[in-house]
C-alpha positions as CSV (number, residue, x, y, z in Angstrom):
1,M,-13.1,-16.0,-18.8
2,T,-15.4,-13.0,-18.6
3,N,-15.5,-9.9,-20.8
4,S,-14.4,-7.7,-17.9
5,S,-11.3,-9.8,-17.3
6,I,-10.4,-9.6,-21.0
7,T,-10.6,-5.8,-21.1
8,K,-8.4,-5.4,-18.1
9,S,-5.3,-6.8,-19.8
10,Q,-3.8,-6.6,-23.2
11,Y,-0.6,-8.1,-24.8
12,L,1.5,-5.4,-26.5
13,L,4.4,-5.7,-28.9
14,P,7.3,-3.3,-29.4
15,G,6.2,-0.3,-31.4
16,E,2.5,-0.6,-30.7
17,H,0.6,2.5,-29.6
18,D,-2.0,3.0,-26.9
19,N,-3.5,6.4,-26.7
20,T,-0.6,8.8,-26.9
21,L,2.2,6.5,-25.6
22,S,4.4,4.1,-27.6
23,L,6.2,1.0,-26.4
24,V,9.2,0.3,-28.5
25,H,11.7,-1.5,-26.2
26,T,10.1,-4.8,-25.0
27,H,6.9,-6.7,-25.3
28,G,4.7,-7.3,-22.3
29,I,1.2,-7.2,-20.7
30,Y,-0.7,-4.0,-20.1
31,R,-2.8,-4.6,-17.0
32,N,-5.2,-1.7,-17.0
33,L,-6.8,-0.1,-20.2
34,S,-9.0,2.2,-18.2
35,L,-6.4,5.0,-18.1
36,N,-7.1,8.1,-20.1
37,S,-4.8,10.0,-22.3
38,S,-4.1,12.5,-19.5
39,S,-2.6,9.9,-17.3
40,S,1.1,10.3,-16.5
41,K,3.8,8.2,-18.1
42,Q,4.9,6.9,-14.7
43,T,1.3,5.7,-14.0
44,Y,1.2,4.0,-17.4
45,Q,4.6,2.2,-16.9
46,K,3.5,0.9,-13.5
47,N,0.6,-0.9,-15.3
48,F,2.9,-2.4,-17.9
49,I,4.6,-5.7,-17.1
50,S,7.7,-6.1,-19.3
51,I,8.7,-9.6,-20.4
52,P,12.2,-9.3,-21.8
53,R,13.5,-12.3,-23.7
54,I,16.2,-10.8,-25.9
55,Y,19.5,-10.1,-24.1
56,Q,21.0,-6.6,-24.5
57,P,24.8,-7.0,-24.0
58,K,26.6,-4.9,-21.4
59,E,30.2,-4.7,-20.6
60,N,31.5,-7.0,-17.8
61,D,28.4,-9.3,-18.1
62,F,29.0,-13.0,-17.6
63,I,27.4,-15.0,-20.4
64,I,27.1,-18.5,-21.7
65,G,27.0,-18.8,-25.5
66,I,26.7,-21.5,-28.2
67,V,29.3,-21.5,-31.0
68,I,27.7,-21.3,-34.4
69,V,30.7,-20.6,-36.6
70,R,34.4,-21.2,-36.2
71,T,37.0,-19.4,-38.4
72,P,40.8,-19.2,-38.1
73,D,40.5,-15.8,-36.5
74,L,37.3,-15.8,-34.4
75,F,34.2,-17.6,-33.2
76,L,30.7,-16.5,-33.8
77,V,28.7,-17.1,-30.6
78,D,24.9,-17.1,-30.1
79,I,24.3,-15.1,-26.8
80,N,20.5,-14.9,-27.1
81,S,20.8,-11.3,-28.5
82,I,19.7,-9.7,-31.7
83,E,23.0,-10.7,-33.4
84,P,25.8,-13.1,-32.5
85,A,28.9,-12.0,-30.6
86,I,32.5,-12.3,-31.6
87,L,35.0,-14.3,-29.6
88,P,38.5,-13.7,-31.0
89,T,40.9,-16.7,-31.0
90,P,43.6,-14.8,-29.0
91,S,41.1,-14.1,-26.2
92,F,42.1,-17.2,-24.2
93,D,44.6,-17.3,-21.3
94,N,48.2,-17.6,-22.7
95,G,46.8,-18.1,-26.2
96,R,45.6,-21.6,-25.4
97,L,43.0,-22.0,-28.0
98,P,41.0,-25.3,-27.7
99,A,41.5,-27.8,-30.4
100,R,39.1,-27.9,-33.3
101,N,37.8,-31.4,-32.3
102,T,36.9,-30.1,-28.8
103,M,35.6,-26.6,-29.5
104,N,33.7,-26.3,-32.7
105,R,30.1,-25.6,-33.9
106,L,27.5,-26.1,-31.1
107,S,30.1,-26.1,-28.4
108,V,29.2,-24.2,-25.2
109,V,31.4,-21.5,-23.9
110,Y,31.5,-19.4,-20.7
111,A,32.8,-15.9,-21.3
112,H,32.4,-12.2,-20.3
113,V,31.6,-9.2,-22.4
114,V,34.5,-6.8,-23.1
115,R,33.0,-4.4,-25.7
116,T,29.6,-3.2,-26.8
117,D,29.0,-0.3,-29.2
118,S,26.7,0.6,-32.0
119,W,29.2,0.2,-34.8
120,T,30.6,-3.3,-34.2
121,Q,29.4,-6.6,-32.9
122,T,29.6,-7.5,-29.2
123,E,33.0,-8.8,-28.3
124,L,33.6,-11.6,-25.8
125,S,36.7,-12.8,-23.9
126,C,37.6,-16.0,-22.0
127,Q,40.6,-14.5,-20.3
128,T,40.8,-14.5,-16.5
129,I,39.5,-11.3,-14.8
130,D,41.1,-12.1,-11.4
131,R,44.7,-12.9,-12.0
132,L,45.1,-14.3,-8.4
133,K,42.9,-17.3,-9.3
134,K,44.8,-20.5,-10.1
135,K,42.0,-21.9,-12.2
136,N,40.2,-20.0,-14.9
137,D,36.4,-20.4,-14.9
138,F,36.0,-19.1,-18.4
139,G,36.3,-21.2,-21.5
140,L,34.8,-24.3,-23.0
141,I,32.1,-26.1,-20.9
142,E,32.5,-29.8,-21.3
143,Q,30.3,-31.2,-18.5
144,G,27.2,-30.3,-16.4
145,N,23.7,-29.3,-17.4
146,I,22.6,-26.0,-19.1
147,L,19.1,-24.4,-18.7
148,R,17.8,-21.8,-21.1
149,C,15.4,-19.6,-19.2
150,S,14.0,-16.0,-19.1
151,L,16.1,-13.0,-18.3
152,I,13.8,-12.3,-15.3
153,L,14.8,-15.6,-13.7
154,C,18.5,-14.9,-14.2
155,E,18.2,-11.5,-12.7
156,K,16.1,-12.9,-9.8
157,L,18.7,-15.6,-9.0
158,Q,21.5,-13.0,-8.9
159,H,20.1,-11.6,-5.6
160,S,18.5,-14.7,-4.1
161,S,19.3,-16.8,-1.1
162,L,18.0,-20.0,-2.9
163,I,21.5,-20.7,-4.2
164,N,23.0,-20.7,-0.7
165,H,20.4,-23.1,0.5
166,L,21.0,-25.4,-2.4
167,H,24.8,-25.3,-1.6
168,N,24.0,-26.4,2.0
169,I,21.9,-29.4,1.1
170,I,23.6,-30.6,-2.1
171,K,27.1,-32.1,-2.1
172,N,29.6,-30.7,-4.6
173,F,27.0,-28.4,-6.1
174,R,28.3,-25.8,-8.6
175,I,26.3,-23.2,-10.5
176,R,26.9,-20.3,-12.9
177,I,24.2,-17.7,-13.4
178,T,24.6,-15.5,-16.4
179,R,22.9,-12.4,-17.7
180,N,21.7,-13.7,-21.0
181,G,19.2,-16.4,-20.1
182,F,21.5,-19.4,-19.5
183,I,22.2,-21.2,-16.3
184,W,24.9,-23.9,-15.9
185,Y,25.0,-26.2,-12.9
186,L,26.8,-29.5,-11.9
187,T,26.0,-32.1,-9.2
188,D,27.1,-35.6,-8.3
189,T,23.9,-37.4,-9.2
190,I,21.4,-37.4,-12.1
191,N,18.5,-37.2,-9.7
192,S,19.7,-34.0,-8.1
193,M,20.2,-32.5,-11.5
194,I,16.6,-33.3,-12.4
195,A,15.3,-31.9,-9.1
196,I,17.4,-28.7,-9.4
197,K,16.0,-28.1,-12.9
198,N,12.4,-28.3,-11.6
199,I,13.2,-26.0,-8.6
200,L,14.9,-23.3,-10.7
201,Y,12.0,-23.1,-13.2
202,K,9.5,-23.1,-10.3
203,Y,11.4,-20.2,-8.7
204,E,10.5,-17.8,-11.5
205,F,6.9,-17.6,-10.1
206,E,7.4,-18.8,-6.5
207,N,9.2,-16.7,-3.8
208,N,8.8,-19.0,-0.8
209,I,12.3,-20.5,-0.4
210,D,11.2,-23.0,2.3
211,Y,8.6,-24.4,0.0
212,L,11.1,-24.8,-2.8
213,I,13.6,-26.6,-0.5
214,N,10.8,-29.0,0.7
215,L,9.8,-29.5,-2.9
216,Y,13.4,-30.4,-3.8
217,H,13.4,-33.1,-1.1
218,E,10.0,-34.5,-2.3
219,I,11.3,-34.7,-5.8
220,M,14.4,-36.5,-4.7
221,V,12.3,-39.0,-2.7
222,K,10.1,-39.7,-5.7
223,L,13.1,-40.2,-8.0
224,Q,14.7,-42.5,-5.5
225,Q,11.5,-44.6,-5.3
226,Q,11.5,-44.9,-9.0
227,D,15.1,-46.1,-9.0
228,D,14.3,-48.7,-6.3
229,N,11.3,-49.9,-8.2
230,L,13.4,-50.3,-11.4
231,V,16.1,-52.2,-9.5
232,K,13.4,-54.6,-8.0
233,V,11.9,-55.2,-11.5
234,K,15.4,-56.1,-12.9
235,Q,16.1,-58.4,-10.0
236,Q,12.8,-60.2,-10.5
237,Q,13.5,-60.6,-14.2
238,Q,16.9,-62.1,-13.5
239,Q,15.4,-64.5,-10.9
240,Q,12.9,-65.7,-13.5
241,Q,15.5,-66.3,-16.1
242,Q,17.9,-68.2,-13.8
243,P,15.7,-71.3,-13.3
244,L,15.2,-71.6,-17.0
245,V,18.9,-71.6,-17.6
246,K,19.4,-74.2,-14.9
247,K,16.8,-76.5,-16.4
248,D,18.4,-76.2,-19.8
249,I,21.8,-77.2,-18.3
250,E,20.2,-80.1,-16.4
251,I,18.5,-81.3,-19.6
252,K,21.8,-81.1,-21.5
253,K,23.6,-83.0,-18.7
254,T,21.1,-85.8,-18.7
255,E,21.3,-86.1,-22.5
256,Q,25.0,-86.2,-22.3
257,S,24.9,-88.8,-19.6
258,K,22.5,-90.9,-21.7
259,N,24.7,-90.6,-24.7
260,T,27.9,-91.6,-22.8
261,T,26.3,-94.7,-21.3
262,A,25.2,-95.9,-24.7
263,V,28.7,-95.5,-26.1
264,T,30.3,-97.3,-23.2
265,R,27.9,-100.2,-23.5
266,L,28.7,-100.5,-27.2
267,L,32.4,-100.4,-26.5
268,N,32.1,-103.0,-23.8
269,Q,30.2,-105.3,-26.2
270,V,32.9,-104.9,-28.9
271,I,35.7,-105.6,-26.5
272,Q,33.9,-108.6,-25.1
273,S,33.3,-110.1,-28.6
274,V,37.0,-109.5,-29.5
275,L,38.1,-111.3,-26.3
276,D,35.8,-114.2,-26.9
277,K,37.2,-114.6,-30.4
278,I,40.8,-114.6,-29.1
279,I,40.0,-117.2,-26.5
280,D,38.4,-119.4,-29.1
281,D,41.4,-119.2,-31.4
282,I,43.7,-120.2,-28.5
283,E,41.6,-123.2,-27.6
284,N,41.5,-124.4,-31.2
285,N,45.3,-124.2,-31.6
286,E,45.8,-126.2,-28.4
287,N,43.4,-129.0,-29.6
288,K,45.3,-129.3,-32.8
């Protein structure tokens, strides 16, 4: 890396100053340090790439959180913000609070933000927004896979056609994209879950949808080849073990046959000697 490339970019943290401007909201990369103090604020902001990682709650946002504390009255939920949010126990449909053994610390919940202000903590709810729906999407998440990603990727997926393409090529594919850096998805096979994870992470820096779809198929082919190779190896191991078992059985059978023949011979000899003795006694009695 040359000196010129180093001076063209700088990583700035919230609250750091450059010339007369102060960045206090998010951290990011300042791409051009050649601007003078007379440059306008708009010109300066165009050269600053914000990298938000901390979620700022807003009302009606759909979020996925991790329960960190359960009390009789509420849950404290980590929503990737500066402080945990509150999920009151009555904020479930018809008051159906999940049992303690199913929803406790480190459980994952899907909810929406109902209140944000400067005086109290963010409040969540798992009650249904659309009363016409027969099934509530909010509540405890008990299956599927969860990705933790950047807020930029979540925002990008909200307005992307990639999800529609994945729905068309993946059977029974379900996904929930939140605003706070969590993505939940569910598929029928483990291979497709692995492939989707790679595609979603790749999409943060890649905008070519066709390339990503082709990459998904390539990953699926590689994973299927690995599964086939594992099956072949297991079959070979089983075939190698079967002859050994047969030989052991044959050896045991021959030993058993040898032992049985020896016993029968001994019994025949004993019977023959007893019969001979009886015949001799009968003949002696007749001679007398």
